[in-house]
C-alpha positions, 0 to 999 in steps of 0.5 A: 050608785056606789062603785064596788071595792073590787072595781078598784082592783079589777080595773088594773088587774090585767093588761088591756082589761075593759071596765065592766059595763052594765049587762044587757039582759040575755035573750031567754033560752039563747044559751050564749055566754057573752064575751066582749064584742061577741054573743056566739053560742059556746059551751065553755067546758068542751075546752078552755073557757071561751075567749074574752076580748083581752089583750093579755091572752093575745100578747102571751099566747104566741110565746106560750105556744112556742114552748114545749109543754112539760110532761104532764105532772102526776096527780100525786105532785098536786096533792095537798101538803100538811103545814109542816111539809109546806113550810119545809117546801117554802123554806127551800124556795129562793128569796127574791133577787135583790132589787137594784131599782127599789124606789126610795122612801121619804121623810123616814116613812117606811115604805109598805105595799106590794112589789114585784120580783121575777127571779131568773131561772136556769130552765129555758122555759121558766126564763121564757115565762119570766120574759113574758111576765116582764114584757107585759108587766103582768104582776106590776099591773096587779101590784099597782091595783092592790096598792091603789086599793088597800093599805097593808102594814108591811112590804109584800113581795110578789115573787115568781121563782123556781120552786121545785114543786107545782104550786103557789104559796103565801108565806107569812114568815117572809110576807111573800106571794110566791108563784112557782114557774112549775105551776105554769108548766102544769097549766101549759100541759093542761091547756095546750092540747085543748086550746083552739088557738094561741090566744085561747091558750094565753087566756087559759094559762094566764087566767088560771095563773091569775086565779091562783095568784088572787087566791094566795093574795087572799091568804096574805090579806087575811094574815096581814090585816088580821081579818076574821075567816069564820069558815074554811079559809081556803073557801074564803080566798077562792071567793075573794079571787072570784069576786075580784075577777068578776069585777074585771068584766068579761076579761076577768070572768074569762080568767075565773072560768079558767080557774074553774076549768082547771078544777073541773079537769082535776076532778075528771082526771081523778087520782088527786082526790082531796081527803075528807079531812083537808081544809080545801074543798073537793075540786068539783065543789070549787068548780061549782062555787066559782060558777055560782058566784059568776052566775049570781053576779048577773043571772041574765047574762050567764043563764047559759050555765044553767041552760047547758047543764053546767050549773044545776038549777037547784044551786043556781036558784040560790046563787044571786043571794050567795053572791050578794052576801059574800060580796058584801061580807068581803067589802065590809072586811076590807073597807077599814083598810082601804086607801083614801082614793078607793074609800072615796069611791064607795059609800064609806068614810075614809080613815084620814079626814077627807080634806087631807085625802086625794080628791077624785079627778074627772078621769077617775082611775077607779072606773067611774064617777065618785059616789056621794057618801050617805053621811056627811064627812067630818071637816078636817081641822083647819091648818094655819099654813093651809098646807094639806097632806095631799100637797105634801104627798104630791111633792113626795111623788115629784121628789121620788120621781126626780131621784129615780130619774137621776139614778136612771142616768147610770142605768142600762135600758133594761134597768130603766124599764124595770125602774119605770115598772117598779115606780108605777107599781109601788109609788101608789102605796108609798104615797098613801103611806106618806099621806096617812102618816102625815095626817095621823102624826099631824106633821107640823106646818113648818115641816110641811112647808120645808118639804114643799120647798125642798128640791131633792129627796135628801133635803126633804128627809131633813125637814123634821116631820 
């Protein structure tokens, strides 16, 4: 049994997420939507989607409930922008705040991957959002999951910031995934009155934020990895966001349902009608597309979508096939760009010889025991000194960590915590880049030995790879 690509990301995408377990068949006609530890009958569309057993909602809901919801954003503010207007909007958004605790590179290998910056704000509510993100390591956890899963050819900033508009963006010019604090204002105003309690509010708001983030991350991956999008790109990245969240189990599905509920509310409210010529699907279509993928992933578990009339039977009949095709297509597109650790956990041959790649441990970070590849892996060329790129990468991690520890001596407690979060999020990408460069450039035995004998990062940088 292979492990889906999405599990690699999803196991790390939210604080406290649980690994998806094989679903037991729901009792026919029960009309229930199962959440972690509960099978209570609910209608997810009378209010924000039913609570899943996540720690993220409970951790954020109390703080979000204390904030005054901003006046309901007029529908006109959410209207799609054309390319020129969106480019002008993004140009006016502040750049990420300088990173005082950025991790250092190694052996002149350029550091790529996802990193996080939370821009400060003079708006009290927005500063509260920044505190919530920081204390719960919301986007650092996402960045860590992405960095352990996919190699990107550049550094990508995940940035939360004041935008002056209600939106989230991927900016190809600066390689930023931008989440506007104003978007949280909007979600809070949408969900606050209908949430039954603080935890439900946290799940609804943070779930919709996560759906929006992974939608924009999809745009980023298409751009950075030069992936084909043979249909409308907006549809494709909605699919990617939903697939990743489905793979997070009940917790992730609750987040995807928050995204669906958002589209449903917009569709019901009217006044924000997407024009026929726009690249986005209508809000109602996006709602049903998300439900279809969730239902198609496990029809027995989510049969209540049909029983309650939320997903028409005619569409539901095609959803298992839709899910299988779309899931397979995205996996195939992403597989050539996967990290070695991720690639070893699915039926796929890594891009670096397996002997040079990190080996999965008994406590596999990607959610289960590694699968057995369907075809034998080619043996890596033997090296005279017997020093593998994996050993070099492990030494790099040790030296980067030691260098950070030295810098921490002159830091405040807040800066140390920020450095720790940055290391956890960014180090996987740095190590994967070192591993890949070492193997592809065939670093010499003397250089490898020099690195292993180095006591400082500065010394290792002189080893002449």
